[in-house]
DOPATI-442538 format. One line per 2 residues: number of its first residue (from 1); their letters; for each residue x, z, y of C-alpha. Coordinates in Angstrom, 3 decimals, always signed. Last residue first. Layout:
NUM = a = X:Z:Y  ...
// end
This chain:
264 = xx = +78.718:+64.568:+29.724  +78.823:+60.793:+29.669
262 = xx = +78.811:+60.809:+25.915  +75.603:+62.863:+25.790
260 = xx = +73.812:+60.339:+28.064  +74.831:+57.487:+25.826
258 = xx = +73.654:+59.396:+22.724  +70.258:+60.003:+24.346
256 = xx = +69.868:+56.305:+25.250  +70.870:+55.295:+21.772
254 = xx = +68.302:+57.697:+20.333  +65.559:+56.385:+22.656
252 = xx = +66.331:+52.790:+21.717  +66.326:+53.682:+18.039
250 = xx = +63.029:+55.512:+18.408  +61.457:+52.651:+20.399
248 = xx = +62.585:+50.137:+17.771  +61.093:+52.304:+15.009
246 = xx = +57.780:+52.517:+16.964  +57.685:+48.711:+17.373
244 = xx = +58.290:+48.184:+13.675  +55.590:+50.666:+12.738
242 = xx = +53.100:+48.835:+14.972  +54.158:+45.468:+13.396
240 = xx = +53.718:+46.902:+9.888  +50.268:+48.230:+10.758
238 = xx = +49.232:+44.853:+12.165  +50.532:+43.112:+9.064
236 = xx = +48.614:+45.484:+6.803  +45.429:+45.045:+8.850
234 = xx = +45.801:+41.247:+8.706  +46.270:+41.413:+4.923
232 = xx = +43.226:+43.653:+4.628  +41.171:+41.109:+6.571
230 = xx = +42.477:+38.195:+4.503  +41.550:+40.063:+1.326
228 = xx = +38.087:+40.803:+2.717  +37.614:+37.127:+3.602
226 = xx = +38.715:+36.078:+0.146  +36.211:+38.516:-1.403
224 = xx = +33.451:+37.228:+0.877  +34.278:+33.654:-0.173
222 = xx = +34.207:+34.627:-3.831  +30.886:+36.329:-3.392
220 = xx = +29.522:+33.327:-1.499  +30.768:+31.101:-4.302
218 = xx = +28.852:+33.236:-6.858  +25.815:+33.071:-4.562
216 = xx = +25.979:+29.199:-4.701  +25.945:+27.796:-1.144
214 = xx = +22.621:+26.568:+0.154  +21.929:+22.959:+0.848
212 = xx = +20.825:+22.521:+4.400  +17.313:+21.182:+5.041
210 = xx = +16.129:+18.873:+7.811  +12.676:+17.655:+8.669
208 = xx = +10.174:+15.025:+9.639  +6.537:+15.202:+8.554
206 = xx = +4.005:+12.439:+8.266  +0.231:+12.332:+8.596
204 = xx = -1.133:+8.722:+8.423  -2.722:+7.561:+11.693
202 = xx = +0.127:+8.401:+14.060  +0.430:+10.173:+17.423
200 = xx = +2.331:+13.106:+15.959  +5.149:+13.408:+13.426
198 = xx = +4.869:+17.017:+12.304  +7.973:+19.149:+12.649
196 = xx = +10.627:+20.541:+10.357  +13.562:+22.892:+10.016
194 = xx = +14.922:+24.379:+6.753  +17.932:+26.689:+7.086
192 = xx = +18.093:+27.081:+3.344  +17.901:+24.672:+0.411
190 = xx = +18.572:+25.283:-3.286  +16.753:+28.571:-3.276
188 = xx = +18.073:+31.337:-5.574  +17.344:+32.348:-9.164
186 = xx = +19.004:+34.757:-11.604  +17.430:+34.256:-14.989
184 = xx = +15.890:+37.072:-17.071  +12.414:+36.284:-15.857
182 = xx = +12.748:+32.697:-17.155  +10.442:+33.049:-20.168
180 = xx = +7.795:+34.616:-17.909  +8.082:+31.695:-15.481
178 = xx = +7.701:+29.211:-18.335  +4.629:+31.028:-19.538
176 = xx = +3.158:+30.998:-16.000  +3.637:+27.245:-15.801
174 = xx = +6.286:+25.758:-13.510  +5.032:+24.455:-10.114
172 = xx = +7.531:+26.570:-8.190  +10.436:+24.262:-8.976
170 = xx = +13.586:+24.287:-11.081  +17.015:+22.747:-10.634
168 = xx = +19.612:+23.390:-13.375  +22.702:+25.561:-12.888
166 = xx = +26.071:+24.422:-14.255  +28.438:+27.240:-15.369
164 = xx = +25.956:+29.357:-17.270  +27.155:+32.790:-18.592
162 = xx = +25.207:+34.906:-16.078  +22.101:+32.710:-16.349
160 = xx = +21.281:+30.557:-13.305  +18.005:+29.060:-12.215
158 = xx = +18.179:+26.925:-9.040  +15.387:+26.733:-6.627
156 = xx = +12.874:+24.309:-5.062  +10.168:+26.297:-3.254
154 = xx = +10.993:+25.185:+0.302  +11.453:+21.581:-0.762
152 = xx = +8.173:+21.515:-2.630  +6.419:+23.143:+0.279
150 = xx = +7.692:+20.447:+2.640  +6.380:+17.578:+0.550
148 = xx = +2.974:+19.197:+0.212  +1.000:+18.167:-2.856
146 = xx = -2.386:+16.486:-2.724  -1.238:+13.253:-4.331
144 = xx = +1.544:+13.101:-1.770  +1.191:+15.247:+1.356
142 = xx = +3.007:+15.264:+4.687  +4.114:+11.635:+4.226
140 = xx = +7.896:+11.395:+4.657  +10.619:+11.481:+7.282
138 = xx = +13.581:+13.221:+5.635  +17.055:+14.581:+6.192
136 = xx = +18.939:+16.530:+3.483  +22.112:+18.093:+4.780
134 = xx = +25.283:+19.273:+3.051  +26.293:+22.954:+3.156
132 = xx = +27.151:+22.927:-0.508  +27.841:+19.249:-1.284
130 = xx = +24.813:+17.103:-1.897  +24.555:+15.170:-5.200
128 = xx = +22.332:+17.681:-7.030  +20.052:+18.459:-4.096
126 = xx = +19.341:+14.797:-3.498  +18.645:+14.424:-7.237
124 = xx = +16.150:+17.231:-7.029  +14.441:+15.613:-4.031
122 = xx = +14.328:+12.283:-5.928  +12.974:+14.190:-8.927
120 = xx = +10.004:+15.331:-6.820  +9.352:+11.727:-5.682
118 = xx = +8.908:+10.726:-9.284  +8.534:+7.062:-10.287
116 = xx = +5.416:+5.112:-11.145  +5.884:+2.418:-8.508
114 = xx = +3.298:+3.752:-6.094  +4.815:+7.246:-6.321
112 = xx = +8.289:+5.997:-5.597  +6.883:+4.053:-2.622
110 = xx = +5.150:+7.233:-1.334  +8.387:+9.223:-1.607
108 = xx = +10.677:+6.747:+0.171  +9.306:+6.834:+3.713
106 = xx = +12.774:+7.615:+5.026  +14.789:+9.865:+2.672
104 = xx = +18.277:+10.583:+3.951  +21.057:+12.391:+2.026
102 = xx = +24.092:+13.741:+3.914  +27.549:+15.002:+2.806
100 = xx = +27.649:+13.515:-0.659  +29.971:+14.371:-3.596
98 = xx = +28.298:+17.539:-4.899  +27.495:+16.146:-8.375
96 = xx = +28.493:+12.575:-9.151  +26.597:+9.483:-8.040
94 = xx = +26.047:+6.475:-10.325  +23.116:+7.929:-12.257
92 = xx = +21.097:+8.774:-9.109  +17.823:+9.056:-11.013
90 = xx = +14.936:+9.645:-8.607  +16.215:+7.036:-6.159
88 = xx = +16.715:+4.668:-9.082  +20.066:+2.882:-9.227
86 = xx = +21.429:-0.512:-8.195  +24.307:+0.481:-5.887
84 = xx = +25.213:-1.328:-2.648  +28.188:+0.385:-1.179
82 = xx = +27.940:-0.052:+2.590  +31.097:+0.729:+4.571
80 = xx = +30.159:+2.647:+7.696  +31.322:+1.335:+11.082
78 = xx = +31.642:-2.361:+12.070  +28.134:-2.457:+13.533
76 = xx = +27.682:-6.226:+13.235  +29.361:-6.617:+9.822
74 = xx = +27.549:-3.611:+8.298  +24.274:-4.777:+9.884
72 = xx = +24.635:-8.146:+8.248  +25.629:-6.662:+4.888
70 = xx = +22.696:-4.277:+4.794  +20.249:-6.978:+5.947
68 = xx = +21.397:-9.351:+3.158  +21.229:-6.682:+0.517
66 = xx = +17.725:-5.676:+1.675  +16.571:-9.282:+1.504
64 = xx = +17.954:-9.674:-2.097  +16.273:-6.481:-3.243
62 = xx = +18.170:-3.378:-4.268  +17.514:-2.665:-7.918
60 = xx = +15.745:+0.144:-9.682  +13.346:-2.208:-11.516
58 = xx = +10.198:-0.516:-10.302  +11.358:-0.225:-6.732
56 = xx = +12.410:+3.074:-5.076  +16.011:+1.966:-4.969
54 = xx = +19.336:+3.644:-4.191  +22.084:+2.976:-1.651
52 = xx = +25.387:+4.599:-0.615  +26.705:+4.540:+2.979
50 = xx = +30.379:+5.280:+3.488  +32.456:+6.160:+6.572
48 = xx = +29.969:+8.127:+8.689  +31.530:+8.572:+12.170
46 = xx = +29.604:+5.610:+13.422  +26.486:+7.750:+13.369
44 = xx = +23.617:+6.927:+10.947  +20.650:+4.880:+12.155
42 = xx = +22.315:+1.461:+12.373  +23.333:+1.302:+8.739
40 = xx = +20.046:+3.029:+7.766  +18.126:+0.004:+9.121
38 = xx = +19.333:-2.415:+6.499  +16.223:-2.768:+4.349
36 = xx = +14.517:-1.258:+1.302  +16.849:+1.639:+0.404
34 = xx = +14.876:+4.233:-1.566  +16.898:+7.371:-1.098
32 = xx = +19.816:+6.802:+1.276  +23.202:+8.366:+0.594
30 = xx = +25.672:+9.342:+3.322  +29.387:+10.031:+2.864
28 = xx = +31.767:+11.016:+5.717  +30.059:+13.859:+7.498
26 = xx = +32.377:+15.434:+10.127  +30.075:+14.424:+12.973
24 = xx = +27.157:+16.192:+11.322  +24.064:+13.970:+10.843
22 = xx = +21.224:+15.597:+12.784  +21.226:+13.505:+15.979
20 = xx = +21.589:+9.996:+14.664  +19.619:+10.450:+11.442
18 = xx = +16.779:+12.272:+13.133  +16.542:+9.913:+16.107
16 = xx = +16.521:+6.811:+13.916  +13.839:+8.311:+11.619
14 = xx = +11.687:+9.410:+14.559  +11.733:+5.906:+16.004
12 = xx = +10.802:+4.325:+12.655  +8.145:+6.971:+12.104
10 = xx = +6.455:+5.915:+15.324  +6.730:+2.127:+14.640
8 = xx = +5.493:+2.376:+11.077  +2.597:+4.751:+11.851
6 = xx = +1.365:+2.468:+14.557  +1.859:-0.672:+12.467
4 = xx = -0.052:+0.535:+9.446  +1.972:+1.201:+6.265
2 = xx = +1.540:-1.092:+3.305  +0.002:-0.015:-0.017
// end
């Protein structure tokens, strides 16, 4: 189902503004969920070095017209290198864990839904490939099949058992039995610092937002431990320097006293 012109133009402007202003200047790798044209090349800042693609189409491939637009915009802008990858937006098989700085999803969820794919899995895949502290930017329909896009992001969490190295994403829609089975697991939200706003003056309700991937609590503990070690090291160095100054003062005072005694 095509988007009406009013909604298209308004969300287009919001998408460009979001990508330009909310992509960190130190971000080098950006991935787009559901690439259907070349606009992302002009939306992301010039500081981005690599733009990766994915598809919301049934065959999981980037269309010929999209390839042409991507390459034309890449040549004209002379900034990010576009790596055209034929992969499903909800199955980023060609992208490794925690290798992407920014993921953008611009009207991708509805197209995934229309083509029999999973918009929820696309959000999970975005979380998987993002580095800790990486950003997920989106402009999507407010609700898809009666479910809130924002609520899904807010409730997405990771379940971790004490002995598990690689946590698996989970969502709040799990059955009660599944939740009871998982009571022993340690869970924490995948995204924090979530900001959003409704896209107004349009016919089809949309929402634009930003979510920052949380840092694994185990990594937070390690970071806190390193910070404490650095703090103790600084205190030890400061104490050593104070002691050194005191010893110098005592030696200077002693020499001064010996000099005065010699004069007498």
